[in-house]
C-alpha positions in Angstrom: 0.1 0.0 0.0 2.9 2.6 0.8 4.4 1.9 -2.5 1.5 2.6 -4.5 1.0 6.1 -2.7 4.8 7.1 -3.2 4.3 5.8 -7.0 1.3 8.1 -6.8 2.9 11.0 -5.6 5.9 10.5 -8.2 3.6 10.5 -11.1 1.7 13.5 -9.8 5.1 15.2 -9.3 6.2 14.4 -13.0 2.9 15.5 -14.5 3.2 18.8 -12.7 6.7 19.1 -14.2 5.8 18.2 -17.5 2.8 20.7 -17.8 5.0 23.5 -16.6 7.5 22.8 -19.0 5.3 22.2 -22.0 3.4 25.4 -21.5 6.8 27.4 -20.9 8.1 26.6 -24.2 5.3 27.9 -26.6 6.4 28.9 -30.0 4.0 31.2 -31.9 4.5 29.9 -35.7 3.7 32.5 -38.3 2.9 30.9 -41.6 1.7 33.9 -43.3 3.6 37.3 -42.5 0.0 39.2 -43.8 -1.2 37.7 -40.3 1.4 39.3 -38.3 1.5 42.6 -36.6 4.9 43.2 -34.9 4.3 44.2 -31.3 6.5 47.3 -30.2 9.9 46.6 -29.3 10.3 43.2 -30.6 13.8 41.7 -30.8 14.3 39.8 -33.9 16.6 36.7 -34.4 18.3 36.3 -37.8 19.4 32.6 -37.2 21.4 32.4 -40.6 25.1 32.2 -40.8 27.2 35.5 -40.7 27.2 35.8 -44.7 23.5 36.0 -44.4 23.7 39.1 -41.7 22.9 41.2 -44.6 19.2 40.1 -44.3 19.2 41.5 -40.8 15.9 44.0 -40.2 16.5 47.3 -39.6 12.8 48.9 -39.5 9.5 47.2 -39.2 5.9 48.8 -39.5 6.7 50.5 -35.7 9.9 52.1 -36.8 13.6 51.1 -35.9 14.0 47.3 -35.4 16.7 45.4 -33.4 18.2 42.1 -35.1 20.7 40.1 -33.1 22.3 36.9 -34.6 23.9 35.4 -31.5 22.5 34.0 -28.2 24.7 36.2 -26.2 23.0 39.4 -28.0 19.8 38.4 -27.0 18.3 40.9 -24.1 15.1 40.7 -22.2 11.9 41.2 -24.3 8.4 40.8 -24.2 8.5 39.6 -27.9 11.2 38.0 -29.9 10.7 36.8 -33.5 13.0 34.0 -35.0 13.6 33.7 -38.8 15.8 32.3 -41.4 15.9 32.2 -45.2 12.8 31.0 -46.5 9.8 28.5 -45.7 12.0 25.4 -46.3 15.1 26.8 -44.3 15.8 24.6 -41.2 18.2 27.1 -39.4 15.6 29.0 -37.2 14.0 25.7 -35.9 17.5 24.1 -35.4 18.5 27.5 -33.5 15.3 27.5 -31.4 15.6 23.5 -30.5 19.4 24.1 -29.5 18.7 27.4 -27.4 14.9 27.2 -26.6 15.6 27.5 -22.7 17.7 30.4 -23.0 15.3 32.0 -25.6 12.3 31.7 -23.3 14.1 32.8 -20.2 14.9 35.9 -22.2 11.7 36.2 -24.4 8.0 36.2 -23.0 6.6 35.7 -26.4 8.4 33.8 -29.0 7.4 34.0 -32.7 8.8 31.9 -35.7 8.6 33.8 -39.0 8.4 30.6 -41.2 8.6 32.6 -44.5 11.9 33.9 -43.4 14.0 36.6 -45.1 12.1 35.7 -48.5 9.0 36.9 -47.3 10.4 39.8 -45.3 11.9 41.1 -48.5 8.6 41.2 -50.3 6.9 43.0 -47.4 7.0 46.7 -47.3 6.6 47.0 -43.6 10.0 45.5 -43.1 13.3 47.0 -44.2 16.4 44.8 -44.7 19.9 46.1 -43.7 21.2 45.2 -47.4 17.9 44.3 -49.5 20.0 44.0 -52.8 22.7 41.4 -51.3 20.0 39.6 -49.2 17.9 39.0 -52.1 20.7 37.8 -54.3 21.7 35.4 -51.6 18.0 34.4 -50.6 16.4 34.2 -54.1 19.6 33.5 -56.5 21.6 31.1 -54.5 19.6 28.0 -54.9 
């Protein structure tokens, strides 16, 4: 009888921990950029390699935007948005899966811009640091 009670406590404890961790790591996937209205003071995270930093965002519809490329540069923010090159790029999800604890520690709400820099280039609400070179890398390299 005592063993069953202890097992029950262990199961309850594990369920509580699992539920807490599951809700803690919520990723808001934005499949269509038209359905995304950037909150004020959002931190953008370009997960692409250094040669793609030409695709860093400088402005969104709220004005000047801050984009970081490395986890050490992620500051506490109410909203963070990760992106990579295009909808089939795996960089953003790899980056997220590798650093999700830190990202969620620093960012209250985490968004994944699935269309990546390719969609950002086409949306006039967003300005890229070097649009021409970014476009060349994203659209003509494949």
